[in-house]
C-alpha positions in Angstrom: 115.8 90.1 108.1 117.7 87.0 107.5 120.8 88.0 105.4 123.5 85.4 106.0 125.6 84.8 102.9 125.0 81.8 100.6 122.6 80.0 102.9 118.9 79.1 102.7 118.5 78.9 99.0 120.9 81.4 97.5 123.8 79.7 95.7 127.0 80.7 94.0 125.9 79.0 90.7 122.7 78.2 89.1 123.7 74.5 88.8 123.8 74.3 92.6 120.5 76.1 92.9 118.8 73.6 90.5 120.3 70.6 92.2 119.2 71.8 95.7 115.7 72.5 94.5 115.4 69.1 93.0 116.4 67.4 96.2 114.1 69.5 98.3 111.1 68.9 96.1 111.6 65.1 96.2 111.9 65.4 100.0 108.7 67.5 100.3 106.5 65.1 98.3 107.9 61.9 99.8 108.0 62.8 103.4 105.5 65.6 104.2 101.7 65.7 104.2 99.4 68.5 103.0 98.8 69.3 106.7 102.6 69.8 107.1 102.7 72.0 104.1 100.0 74.1 105.7 102.1 74.5 108.8 105.1 75.6 106.6 103.0 78.1 104.7 101.6 79.5 108.0 105.2 80.0 109.3 106.2 81.7 106.0 103.4 84.1 106.3 104.2 84.9 109.9 107.9 85.5 109.2 107.3 87.7 106.2 104.7 89.7 108.1 107.4 90.4 110.8 109.9 91.8 108.3 107.5 93.3 105.7 108.1 97.0 106.5 111.9 96.5 106.5 111.9 94.4 103.3 109.5 96.7 101.4 111.8 99.7 102.4 114.9 97.7 101.3 113.2 96.9 98.0 112.3 100.5 97.4 115.9 101.6 98.0 117.3 98.9 95.7 114.9 99.4 92.8 113.7 103.1 93.3 110.2 101.9 92.0 106.9 102.9 93.4 105.9 104.3 96.8 107.1 102.7 100.1 103.7 102.9 101.8 102.0 101.2 98.8 104.8 98.6 98.5 104.2 97.6 102.2 100.5 97.2 101.6 101.0 95.3 98.4 103.6 92.9 99.8 101.3 92.3 102.9 98.4 91.4 100.6 100.6 88.7 99.0 101.8 87.5 102.4 98.4 87.1 103.9 96.1 86.5 100.9 97.9 84.1 98.5 95.9 80.9 98.6 97.4 77.8 100.0 96.5 74.1 99.9 92.8 74.9 100.2 92.6 75.4 96.5 93.9 71.9 95.7 90.9 69.9 94.8 90.3 66.2 94.3 87.1 64.9 92.5 85.7 61.3 92.6 83.5 59.7 89.8 81.8 56.5 90.7 79.5 54.1 88.7 78.9 50.4 88.8 81.8 50.1 86.3 84.3 51.4 88.8 85.7 54.4 90.6 87.9 57.2 89.2 89.8 59.8 91.3 91.0 63.0 89.6 93.6 64.7 91.7 96.3 67.4 91.6 99.9 66.3 91.5 103.1 68.5 91.5 105.2 69.2 88.4 108.5 68.9 90.4 110.9 71.8 89.9 109.5 75.0 88.6 111.6 77.6 86.9 110.4 81.2 87.6 111.5 84.6 86.3 110.8 87.6 88.6 110.4 91.2 87.5 112.2 94.3 89.0 108.8 96.0 89.7 107.6 93.4 92.2 110.4 91.2 93.2 109.6 90.3 96.8 106.0 89.8 96.1 106.7 87.4 93.3 109.1 85.3 95.4 106.5 85.2 98.3 103.4 84.6 96.1 105.0 82.0 93.7 106.8 80.4 96.7 103.6 79.9 98.7 101.6 78.6 95.7 104.2 76.2 94.7 104.9 74.9 98.2 101.1 74.3 98.5 101.2 72.5 95.1 104.2 70.3 96.1 106.8 71.9 93.8 110.1 73.7 94.5 111.0 76.9 92.6 114.3 78.0 91.1 114.1 81.8 90.6 116.0 83.8 88.0 115.8 87.1 89.9 115.9 90.4 87.9 119.5 91.8 88.3 118.1 95.2 89.4 116.4 93.5 92.3 118.9 90.8 93.2 119.4 91.7 96.9 115.6 92.0 97.6 115.0 88.7 96.0 117.8 87.0 97.9 116.5 88.2 101.2 113.0 87.0 100.3 114.4 83.6 99.2 116.4 83.2 102.5 113.5 84.3 104.6 111.2 81.9 102.9 113.5 78.9 103.4 114.3 79.7 107.0 110.6 79.9 107.8 110.0 76.5 106.2 112.9 74.9 108.0 111.8 76.4 111.3 108.4 74.8 110.8 110.1 71.4 110.3 110.2 71.3 106.5 113.0 70.8 104.0 115.5 73.6 103.1 115.8 74.9 99.6 112.2 74.8 98.4 113.0 78.1 96.7 116.4 78.8 95.4 118.2 81.2 93.1 121.7 82.1 91.9 123.5 84.9 93.7 124.4 86.4 90.3 121.3 86.1 88.1 121.7 86.8 84.3 120.6 85.8 80.9 123.0 82.9 81.2 121.6 81.6 84.4 118.1 81.9 82.9 119.3 79.7 80.0 120.5 77.1 82.5 116.9 77.0 83.9 115.4 76.6 80.5 117.8 73.8 79.6 117.7 71.9 82.9 116.1 68.5 82.9 114.9 69.0 86.4 112.6 71.9 85.3 109.2 70.7 84.1 107.3 74.0 84.2 108.3 77.6 83.6 106.6 80.7 85.2 107.3 84.1 83.9 106.2 87.5 85.4 107.3 90.3 83.1 107.2 91.8 79.7 106.8 90.4 76.1 110.5 89.7 75.6 110.6 87.5 78.7 107.4 85.7 77.5 108.9 85.1 74.0 112.1 83.6 75.6 110.2 81.2 77.9 107.9 80.1 75.0 110.9 79.2 72.8 112.1 76.7 75.4 109.6 74.0 74.3 108.4 73.4 77.9 105.0 74.2 79.5 104.9 78.0 80.3 102.6 80.0 82.6 103.3 83.5 81.5 102.3 87.0 82.8 102.8 89.4 79.9 102.1 93.0 79.2 98.9 94.8 79.9 97.5 98.2 79.1 94.2 98.2 81.1 91.5 100.6 79.9 88.5 101.9 81.9 85.3 103.4 80.7 83.2 106.0 82.6 79.8 106.5 81.0 77.1 109.0 81.8 75.2 106.7 84.1 78.1 106.2 86.5 78.5 107.6 89.9 81.0 110.1 88.5 82.5 111.5 91.6 83.0 108.1 93.2 84.6 106.9 90.0 87.0 109.8 89.9 88.0 109.4 93.6 88.5 105.7 93.3 90.4 105.9 90.0 92.7 108.5 91.5 93.6 106.1 94.3 93.8 103.1 92.0 95.9 104.6 89.2 98.3 106.1 91.7 98.8 103.0 93.7 102.5 102.2 93.8 103.0 104.7 91.0 101.0 102.6 88.5 103.6 99.8 88.6 101.1 97.0 88.6 100.2 95.5 85.3 96.6 95.3 86.3 96.3 99.1 87.1 94.2 101.2 84.8 96.4 103.0 82.4 93.9 105.1 80.3 90.4 106.4 80.9 87.6 106.8 78.3 85.0 109.2 79.6 81.6 110.2 78.1 81.5 113.8 76.9 78.4 114.3 78.9 80.2 113.9 82.3 83.8 114.9 81.2 83.9 118.2 83.1 82.4 116.7 86.3 84.8 113.7 86.2 87.9 115.8 85.6 87.0 118.3 88.3 86.3 115.5 90.7 89.7 113.8 89.8 91.5 117.1 90.5 89.6 117.5 93.8 90.8 114.0 94.8 94.4 115.3 94.5 95.5 114.9 90.8 97.4 117.5 88.8 95.6 118.5 85.6 98.0 119.2 82.8 97.5 121.8 80.1 98.1 120.7 76.5 101.5 122.5 76.6 102.4 120.7 79.8 101.3 117.4 78.5 103.5 117.8 75.5 106.5 118.5 77.7 105.8 115.3 79.7 105.3 113.2 76.6 108.6 114.4 75.2 110.4 113.4 78.4 108.7 110.0 78.8 108.9 108.7 75.2 112.2 108.2 73.5 112.8 107.3 69.9 114.8 104.3 68.9 116.9 104.0 65.8 114.1 102.1 64.2 111.8 105.2 64.7 109.7 103.4 67.4 109.0 105.4 70.5 109.3 103.6 73.8 109.0 104.6 77.4 112.1 106.1 79.0 112.9 103.4 81.7 114.4 106.0 84.0 110.9 107.1 84.9 109.1 103.8 85.4 107.5 103.8 88.8 108.7 107.3 89.7 106.6 109.8 91.5 104.4 112.1 89.4 106.1 115.2 91.1 109.5 113.8 89.9 108.4 113.4 86.3 106.7 116.8 86.1 109.6 118.6 87.6 112.1 116.9 85.2 109.8 117.8 82.3 109.8 121.5 83.3 106.3 121.5 84.7 105.5 123.4 87.8 104.1 121.1 90.6 103.2 121.7 94.3 103.1 119.0 96.8 103.1 115.3 96.0 100.1 114.4 93.7 99.8 110.7 93.2 98.6 111.2 89.6 98.8 113.7 86.8 96.1 113.6 84.2 95.4 115.3 80.9 92.8 115.3 78.2 93.8 113.8 74.9 92.7 111.7 71.9 92.7 107.9 71.4 95.9 107.9 69.4 98.1 109.4 72.1 101.2 107.4 72.9 100.1 107.4 76.6 96.9 105.7 75.4 98.3 103.2 73.1 101.5 102.1 74.9 101.7 100.5 78.4 103.5 102.9 80.7 104.1 102.0 84.3 104.1 105.5 85.7 101.4 107.9 87.1 100.6 110.0 84.1 97.1 109.1 83.1 95.4 110.1 79.8 91.6 110.9 79.7 89.9 110.5 76.4 86.6 112.1 75.8 84.1 109.8 74.0 81.0 110.9 72.0 79.1 107.7 72.7 79.4 104.3 74.3 80.1 102.4 71.1 83.1 104.6 70.5 84.3 104.2 74.0 84.2 100.4 73.6 86.0 100.4 70.3 88.8 102.7 71.5 89.2 100.9 74.8 89.5 97.6 72.9 92.1 99.0 70.6 94.1 100.4 73.5 94.0 97.1 75.3 95.8 95.7 72.2 94.6 92.1 72.5 96.6 91.6 75.7 93.6 90.0 77.3 94.8 91.3 80.6 92.6 93.7 82.6 89.8 96.2 82.1 87.1 98.0 84.0 83.9 100.0 83.5 82.0 102.5 85.6 78.4 102.2 84.6 75.0 101.4 86.0 73.8 100.1 82.6 73.7 96.3 82.8 73.7 96.0 78.9 76.8 98.1 78.6 78.6 96.3 81.3 77.8 92.9 79.7 78.6 94.0 76.2 82.0 95.6 77.0 82.9 92.6 79.1 82.1 90.2 76.3 84.0 92.2 73.7 87.1 93.1 75.7 87.6 89.5 76.8 90.2 90.2 79.5 91.3 87.9 82.3 90.2 90.5 84.8 87.1 92.6 84.4 85.7 94.9 87.1 82.5 96.9 87.3 82.3 100.1 89.5 85.6 99.6 91.2 89.3 99.5 90.7 90.8 96.5 89.0 92.4 95.5 92.3 88.8 94.4 93.4 89.8 91.1 91.6 92.5 90.7 94.4 90.0 91.3 97.2 90.4 95.1 97.6 86.8 96.3 98.0 85.8 93.1 96.2 86.0 89.3 96.5 89.2 87.8 95.2 92.6 86.2 95.8 96.1 87.7 95.7 98.7 86.7 93.1 101.8 88.4 91.7 101.4 86.4 88.4 98.4 87.1 86.2 98.9 84.7 83.3 97.2 86.4 80.4 99.2 85.2 77.3 98.8 81.6 78.4 95.3 82.0 79.7 95.4 80.8 83.4 94.5 84.3 84.7 95.1 85.0 88.3 97.3 82.1 89.4 97.2 80.1 92.7 98.4 76.7 93.9 96.1 74.7 91.6 97.6 76.5 88.5 100.9 74.9 89.3 99.7 71.3 89.4 99.1 68.5 86.9 95.7 66.9 86.7 96.0 63.0 87.2 93.5 60.2 87.1 93.5 57.0 89.0 90.9 54.6 87.7 89.7 51.5 89.5 88.2 49.4 86.7 85.7 46.6 86.5 83.8 47.8 89.6 86.8 47.0 91.8 86.1 43.3 91.6 89.7 42.2 91.5 90.5 43.8 94.9 91.7 41.0 97.3 
């Protein structure tokens, strides 16, 4: 891994990072073609693929979130499958009155906030997308993942320079904080803000008065009805919900199961490797995970975000053997585990008397985040009706929500799922401005 101090995009101050990114972006758009951007992106992918195992392990050691093997797989997906310049489209409209070209143009310098849960992936994915779009990016890295982010920034820039491109297309301060974020928000260089994180971050960016592309909270529900392939649903949901210890905001967080197939589904989930909790054991885990604030609100104990199920169960005083990816329990729709997003592998299963109840409860749990949802059903009407009513950016039938990223489905990879602002799964085209050039009067004045 490239780890020299204070080179290739990592600066002592945010002012230096902003100035360097501004100069690099102007150099990129004035002196390099789309084909040359493709060459830079190709080398970025190659260099990150070389260090992916090492970087993913380093990220795990720094943050203690998730599972190393899943982090390696997840980061590789971003390295190889984040779209490049191929998604940048130009359209032409011609009549006898003239010709108009609609094309994509860069914003300039983009300010981006990275989460502690997916720091390397966010630098890689946002970096590739914005390089393809013609932007530079100034990152305000999460302080809990500053070292991982700085390695990713340095590696990205060195790969671009080695491919003949300008240095500092992605930059950051070596000491990220709320103060450095404020510098990004106030900088005249920054024309667009991108945030990947929770509601507080989204609120802060929105208050800037600048255009924002924001990935906010999610609490994705899934429905399993009596027409589903129950055993397949249980097996795939075990793998999906346990992936990287449920850190991804798109991962299913609560499962609504028809009473008619509840026992079959639960048994199949256990056979896949899950630990089924009794009511008493579930109460112990709930008491550990949710802590009460002075206001009386109960929130997730941050010490357990992204931790292994075995660690959580052990600390709660629940006996556990081996290393189950997920622990499950039967509960009702009002359980805190159902109603609050929790990025950890404890998954509630809610029995439902009929499909209408399943839809209503799932929509309530999703909490108008418009993020992600899925359904396991062979009934086309039910699939259509739930999709219409849940109105999420990502909606999957008979598969994990990761199908939207191309895992056992057709899709593209992205670390930023912009649900509050409506862009959905982002790519290079998301970070461009639409511009029009019109040749009026049929072009009759051209000499």
